[in-house]
N, C-alpha and C positions, 0 to 999 in steps of 0.2 A: 679437194672440195669439202671434205668433212670439216676442216677447220673453219670454213666460211659459214657452216650451218649455224654457228653461234649468233649470226645476224638474223636468224629466223626464230629466235627464242620467243618473241611475242606471239608467234603463231603455232605454239605447241599443240593447242587443242585441235586446230585444223589439220596439222600434220599427223596427229594420232587418229582422229575420228575419220578423216578422209579415207585412208587405207582400210579401216574397219568396215565402212559401208561398201567399199569396193569388194572386200572379201565376202561380205554377205551376198552381193550380186553374183559373184563367181560361184558361190555355193548353189544358188538357185539355178544358174546356167548349167552347172555340172549335173544337176538332178533331172533337168528337163528331158534329156534323151531317154531316161528310164521310164518316165511317165508316158512318153510317146510310144515306147516299146510295148508297155502294158495296154495303151489305147488300141494299138494295132493287133496285138496277139490275143488279148482277152475281150476287147470291145468289138472291133470290126470283124475279127475272125468268127466270133460267136454271135455276131449280129445283135449285140447287147447295146441298145441305143442309150439307155440310162448310164451305163458304165462309160460309154464314149463321152457323153456330156459331162460326167463327173470328172474324168481325167482332163478333158479340155478345160473345164472350169478351174481345176487346180493349176494347170499350165498357164492359163491366163492370169490367175491371181499371182503366181510366182513371177511372171513377166512384169506385171505392174509394180510389184514390190521391188523387183530388181531395177526397174526404170527409176523409181523414186530414190533408191540407194545410189544409183549412178549420178543422178542430178545433185544429190547432197554432196557426193564426193567431188564432182566437178566444181561446185560452188566453193567448197573448202579449199580445193587445190588452187583455184583462181585467187582467192584471198591470200593464201599463204605464199604463192609464187610471186605475185605482184608486190605484196608487202615486203617480202625478202629482197626483191630487186630494188625497191625504193630505199630500204634501209642500207643495202650494200652500196648503192650509188651515193647516198648521203655520207657514208663512212669513207668511201673512196675520194669524194670531193673534199671532205674534211682533211684527209691525209694529204692530198695534193696541195691544199692551202697551207699545210704545215711545212712542206718541203722548201728548201732553199732554192735559189735560182740555179745553183750548181746541179742539184738533183733533177730539177725540171729540164735543164739542158741535156742531161744524160739520157732521160727517157725520150723527150721530144713530144711536141704537141700532137702529132699524128697518131702515135701509138696510145697516148693517154685517151684520146677521143675514142679510138677503137675499143679500148678496154672498158671505157665508161658506157659504151653503147652495145656493140656487138657481143663482147665477151660476157657482159652481165645478162644480156638477153639469152645467151646460151645457158647460163646458170639458172635463170628463171624457168626456162623450158625443162631443164633437168629436174628441178624440184617438183614441177608440175607432174612430170612423168613418174617421178619417185612416188608421189602420192597416189596417182591414178593406176599405175600398171605394175609396179615392182612386186607387189604381192599377188595381184590377180594373174599375171601371165605365167609365172612359174607354177602357181597353184593349179591353174587349168591344165598345164602341160603334164604335171605329175598326176593330177587327179584323173585326167583322161586315161592314162596308162593303168592306174589302179582300177578304174571302173571297167576298162576293157577286160582285165583279168577277172573281175567280179562276174562279168557276163560269161566269159569263156577263156580258159587258160591258154589254149592253143592260139586263139585269135589275139590274145594279149601279147603273144610273142612277136607278132607282126609289128606291133607298136614299138617293141624294144628294138627291132631291126631297123626301124625308120630313124630312131634317135641318132645312132652313130653317123648315118649319112648326112643328116641335117647338121650335126655338130661339125663335121668335116667342112661342109660348105661355109658355115658360120666362121670357123677358124680362118679359112682362106681369105674371106672378105675382110675380117677385122684386121688381120695381119697386114693386109695390103693398104687398107684405107687409113689406118691410124696415123702413119707418118705423113700421108698426103694432107690430112686435115690440119696438121700443124703447119705445113707449107702454105695452106690456104690462108691461115691467120697472118702469116708473115707477109704474104702478097697483099692482103687487105691493108696492112700498115703502110706498105709502099704506095699503094693506090691512094690512100688517104693523104699521104705526104705530098704526092704529085698534084692532086686536086687542090689541096690547101695552098700550095705554092702558086698554082695558076690563078686561083681565085683572088688571092691577096695581091698578086702582081699583074693583074689583068691589064692595067694601064701601061705598065712597062712593056708587056708582051706586044700590045698594039703599037706602042711608040717605036719599037724596034722591028715591027713587022715580022714577029716570030710566031704568029698564030699557027701556021702549018707545022712548024718544027715542034711546038708544044703539043699540038694535036697528035703528032706522031708519037711523042713520048708517052702521052696518056694512052694512046691506042696500044703501044707496045706493052705497057704495064697491065692494061686491061686484058690483052691477049694472053699474057703469061698467067694471070689469075684465072681467066676463063678456061684455058687449056688444062690447068690442074683441077679446076672445079668439074669440068666435063669428064676428065679421067676418073676422078673419085666418084662422080655420080654414075658413070657407066659401070664401074665395078660394083657400087652399091646396088645398082638396078638389077644386077644379076641375081640378087637374093630372092626376089619375088618369083621369077620364072623357075629358078632352080628348086625352090621349096615347093612351088606348085607342081613341078614334075614329080618330086618325091611324094607329095601328097596324093597325086593321081595314081602313082604306082602302088601306093599303099591301099588306096580305095579299090583298085583293080584286084589286088591280092585278097582284100576282104570279100569282094563280090564273088571272086572265083571260089575261094575256100568256103565262104559262107554259103554259097549256092549248094556246094557239095554237102555240107553239114545239114542244110535245111532239108535236102532230099533224103538223108538218112535219119533225120529226126534229132540231130545233135544241137540244132539251133532253130529258132523261130524267125519269121520274116521281120518282125518288129525289132528283135535283138540285132539283126544285121543292120537295120536302119540306125539303131542306136550306136552301133560300132562305127558306122560311117560318120555319124555326127561327132563322135569322140575323136576320130581321126582328124576331121576338119578342125575341131577345137584345139587339139594338141599342136598341129602344125601351124595354125594361124597364131596360136599363143607363142610358139617358138619364133615365128617371124617377128612378133612384137618384141620378144626378148632380144633378137638380133638388132632390131632398130634401137632398142634401149641401150644396147652396148655401144652403138655408134653415137647416140646422143650423149651418153655419159663419157665417152672418149673425147668428144669435142668439148664437153663441159669441163673435163679434167684439164685439157690444154688451156681453156679459158680461165679456169680457177687458178692455175699456176701463174698466169699472167696478172690476174687481179691481185693474188697474194703477194706477188713480187713487189707491187707498189705498196700494199698495206704493210708489208714487213720492213720496208725501208725505215731506218732510224735517221731522222733528219739531222744533218750535220750541224744545223742551227736550231736548237731547241726553242719552242715557241714561248716558254716562260721559265726562265731560270734566274729569278731575281735574288739579289742579296739585300735584304731589308736593313742590314746594319750600315750600308753605304749611304752617305748623304751627298746631295748635289753641292758642288762648290766650283769655283773657278769657271764661271759661265763661259761657254764657248766650245770650240772644237779643236782638238790637237791631234795631228798625225805625227807619230813618233817613229821615224825610220820604218815606214810601212812599205812592204813589198807584197805583191799579189800575183798569183797565177790561177787560171781558170781550172786547170787540171793538174794533178801532181806531176804528170809527165810533160806538161806543156811548158813553154818558156814564160818568163815573167812579163805580165802585162803592165805592171807598175814596179818601179825599182827605187827603193830607199827614198820615199817621200817624207819629208819633215816639214810640217806646216802648222802654224798657230792662227786660228780664225777667231778673233775676239767676238763676244756676244754683241749683237746689234750692229755688226759691221757688214760691209759689202765686199765679197770676194768675187773677182772676175777670173774665169779660167778660159784660156784660149790655147791654140796650137793646131798643128796639122791634123787632118783626119786620121783616125786610128792611133792617136797619141795617148789615149787612156783617160780622156776627160770624163766621159760617162762612167767608166769603171770606177774612177776615184769617188764620185758622188754616191755610187751604189753601195760603197762600203759603210757610209754613214748610217743609213737605216738598217744596216746589217743584212742586206740581201745576200751578200757574200761575207765570209770571214777573211781577215787578212792572213796571208801566208807567213809573213814575218812582220815583226814590229807590233805596235799597239795603237789603238785609236780611242780617244777619250771624248765623250760628250758631257759637258758640265762637270768635268773632273772625274767622271766614272768611266771605266773601260766598257766599251759597248758589249763585251762578252758578259758583263755582270748586270747589265740592264735587263729588265723584263721587256721582251720584244714588243708587247702591246704598248707599254708605257713609252718606250723609245720612239716607236713609229707614230704615236700620237703627237709627239713634239715636232715631227718632221713632216713636211708636205713636199711632194716632188711632182713635177710635170715632165713626162718623158719626151724624148725626141719626136716620137710619133704621137700626135694628139689622138687620144682615145676617148670617145663618148659612147654612152650606153643607150640602148633603145629605151624610150620613155619621154618624159617632158624635160624642159630645161631646168625646172625646179627640182625634179628628182635627181638629175645629174649633179646639181649643186649640193644637194643634201647628202651626196656621197662624201663630200668634204666635211660636213657637219650635220649629223643626223638631227632632224627636227628643226633645221634652220628656218627662221621666220622669213616672210616675204621681204621685210625691211633689210634683213641681213643679206638676203640674196641680191637685192638691188644694190646694196652698198658694195658687195663683192664684184658685181658686174661693172659698177662705176669705176672701181679701182683698176679693174682689168681692161678698161676702155672698150667695153662691149655693151654698156647700158643703152646707148643710143640705138643700136641696130636691133636689140631685143625689144625695146619700146615700140619700134616701128613694125614689129611683127603683130599680126592681128590678134593672136592669142597670148602674147607676152610670155610670161613664165610658163604658161600651159602649152606652149608650142611643142609639138611632137619632135623628138629627135629620132631620125631614122637610123638604121643599123650603121654603126661607126660614124655617125654624124654626116652621112652623105648628102644631106640637104643643106649643109653649110659649106662656105669656102674654107680654104686652108687657114687663113688668118682668123676667121670667126671661130673655127674649132680650137685654134691655139689659145685665143683669148678666153673662151669658155672653160678650157681645162685649167688655165691660170686662175680664173675666178673660183673654180671648184677647189683648187689647192689652197688658196689664201682665205677662204671664207671663215675658217675657224681660227685665223690669226696664229699660225704655228710659230714655235720658237725658231725653227729653221725652215726656210723656203728655198728649194732647189729648182731652178729653171734650167732644164737641160736643153739648150739650143731651142728654147720655146719662143723666141722672138724672130725666128728666121723668115716667117711668112708675113711679118709686119713691115709697113713702110717706115721710113726713118722718123717721121713726125709722131706716129702712133707709138713707135718704140720709145721715143723720148718721153711722151706723155705717160706711158705705162710705168717707166722707171721712176719718174717724178712722183706719180701717185703711190707707188710702193713705198718710197722713202717717207712720204707724208702720212700714209695710213697704217703702215706697219713699222713704226719707229723702233719697237722692241725686238723686231725679227731679224735674225741673221740671214742675210740674202747671199746665196751662192748662184752666180749667173754664168752659165757656159754659153759662149757665143764666138762665132767666127768673125763677127763685126767688132772691130776695135772701138767704133763709136759707141757701142752698147756697153762697154766695160771700162772705158778710159777714166770715168769718174769714180771707179771703185776704190775702196780704201787700200786694197792691194790686189795685184793681178798675178796669177800663177800661169806660167807658160810650160806646157807639157809637150814633149816630142819623144815618140817611141817609148812611152811609159816612164820617161825620166824628167825630172824637174830641171828645166834649162833656164828658168828665170822666175824671180819673185820680187815684187816691189810695186811701187806706184807707177803710173803711166810715164811720168817724167823720169823716174829712176831707170826704168827698163829701156827707155829710149837712149839712155846714156851708156848702160852697161850690158844689155842683152842683145847680142847679134840676132838671135832667133826672133825676138820680138820686133827688132828693127826691120827685119826682112818681111814680116807679116804686115807691118804698118806701111812699108814702102810699096808692097804689092797692091794694097788696097788704095793707096793714093794714086797709083798709076791707073787703076781701074776707074776711079772717079774722074780722072782727067780725060779719059777717052770719050 
């Protein structure tokens, strides 16, 4: 956790002054029982009303000053902890955005969400407690023992006897709960994963009538989490009654021995009351210390999880340009490219060699799982090739600045993704600050101008979460418009025409060739009709290149392509 405190540098003043004011409040609290003892022994006992009022006035003044100190500390701790959490979230999000798809796949969305929310919340709480209580609680514990010895040495020994008992209780609870808290975090990840899957696949669950099955899965995961949580909570809950028992035993000992000493004149009544107050202060402060240990233990587990993400060195660096390289040979070249998702996994692509000239159209087809999407994800360098080289405009993609490379490429994924906001704001993801004229032009090219014009608010129409207020075809066309609005050098449509009817599909491809003449178009489609006019067509099966050429050439020489064409012709005849 100490390594993460560097993200709280902006709040040094609050982190220093907060504990200082809390220390002042603890000093006042530690002195109050002495004033109470004097009020009883010298004021009430001697019936000295002015002395009683004087001591009461001092106690009231110290209480007010202590309250002010507490409020200042609380204010500083809130600023520092919330600011620290915000800065840490920003850094974590920045790091996540730097990770390649391979690292993102290795972590998983569910655990990244947990680390971004729950784990950072734990760290915020830990910093707040660090400022508020780390100095105060130990100071009151030790100070109470010292003040007890100051009042009476023999009575002070009772305080020393209480400490080992409490430490034994604290050791047992910490030793038992620390491993359980780590399991709680793991179970939270699992629950997040299960809920995320169910929410994203709710339509599939309903279609297959799997509601009860998935409910059972969620209930099982929830029960596992709750059983561990209940277990650790029950153990932690033992702390308060156990320490209360120790405290009451100590108070009984103080009253018994104190009563004897009062009778023989070794103590006064006010001093006994002061000792009882110090006993309460010491044990309550030790309870706070034990809770702090639990909080910091949980924060330590969270800190290791957050640090794990922050310490990852991206396999694909965000900016490693070679300024001496100049663009030439416009186009994209795959030179014996092979790729695997994990070092121990099998090849997803095997020995792909392909030359895509600038401003040409490449169609990619093949059976599901053939590696079509994987191939296109290598171009913007979402992944690095395992073997071979990939060149964009004559420069190896590893030598490009990631930012410059991806500005030349626009891609629409298989699943149409829209963001909450307006249609205009979604289009401006493709080109920041795009004018309304540019937006309408992109919509026209993507064959969705007409339906947007029919919306009452036009470009200002709100897009709900994931575009749920649009049909599948409308979402696909809007994502295409977002991709082509800045007229990229390379436009990749990853099965982005699947929800369109044949006429809209044709109109869209015609508009792309008309409005983006300088753009290299890579079109992945299961429909042969969508790609048969392409300059060349690549056929992939099981990650291997089983056909490359024009539609006519493949019909003559590629059995795999012939089979795909024949199957679609049979479907159309039915």
